[in-house]
N, C-alpha and C positions, 0 to 999 in steps of 0.2 A: 442524459441517457445512460448516466452512471446512479445507480443508487449504494453510495459504501453505510455499515454500520459494521459492528462489533470495536468500538472505544469505548471506553471507559475508564475508571482512576484506579490504579494499580500501585505499590509500594516496589519501587526498585529491586531487582531480581524477579517480577511476577513476569505475567503471559498477559497473552491476549492474543485473539486470532478477528483479523479483517476477515469482513467481508463483501463483493462488490458485484453487481448486477446489475450487467449490461441489457438496454431493451435495443433492438437491432441487430442484429449480426457482426459478432466481432472476432468469427472463428478462423479470420485467416489472417490477423492484424495481430500487429506486438501491441504488450501492452505493457505496465508499468504502476507499483504504488507509488507517488509522487506524496512528499508532506512538506507542511509552511507553518515551522513556529513565528511566535509573535518578534516581529520586526527585523526578521529574516526573510531572503528570497526562499522561493519552491523549489528544491529539490528532489531526484527522483532516488529514490532509495533503493527500489529493487524494479527488474525489469525481465522480459522473457520473450524471445521474440518468437514469430513466424513458425519456426526449424524447432524454438525447445529450447532454443542457448537464452544463459540465465546471466543475468548479472549482479549484484550488491552493489553500492557504495559500501568503502571500508570500514565504517564504521560500525556497519550493521552484521558483518559479515562473519558466520556462526553461530547467528542467536537471530536472525531471521533466514524465512522461507518462503519463499512463493510457489503458486501456484495457482491453476487454475483447469475448470471443467470442458471446454467446447464446446461438449452438445447446450450444457447447461448455459452456457456463454457466461459465468460467473468466473470471479480473482479469488482469492484469498490471500490475505500473508498473516504468516504464523509468526511473532514477534516471544522469544522467548529470554529471559534474563533483563528485562528490558532499564532501562538507565536515563534517571534524568533526563538527560541531553535527545531522550525521541520524544518528549511532548509537543504536540502538534499535530492543524487537522490533518488527518491523509486524505486521499484521495486518487481512485486510481484515471487514469488516460491512454491516449498511448502513450509511449518515452517522450515524444516532441512536443504533449499536449497540446493535439491538434486536435483535438476534439473537444466539445464542450463538458466544462465540468459541471461535478456536483458538488453535491453542497459538503461536503465530505465527514469524516468524522473525530470527532477531538479522543484526543489518547493524553492522557497526564499521569506522569510519570516524579512521586513525589510520598516524602518517609512525614 
């Protein structure tokens, strides 16, 4: 149901823009970007409620920006000033992860 793209390898301080395209209509659903680093649990990086309320995990505040296009069922995560600890596979899903997971997109931040 979700196809994530836009990941890659960047140096610390670099930027990436992740995209998520959803099949089916999620225009009324809250959405989020999740990530899972090796050996760690999946965590919610940024979320957007049905009414547009946005929340970020503390470590990405001021560096990441979540956005969406309701009409196109498309979601983005702009990631700036990336750090090595941002390295993970990134996924989009409902904030509670209750929908089917896509394959994610790998983000690697390394010098």
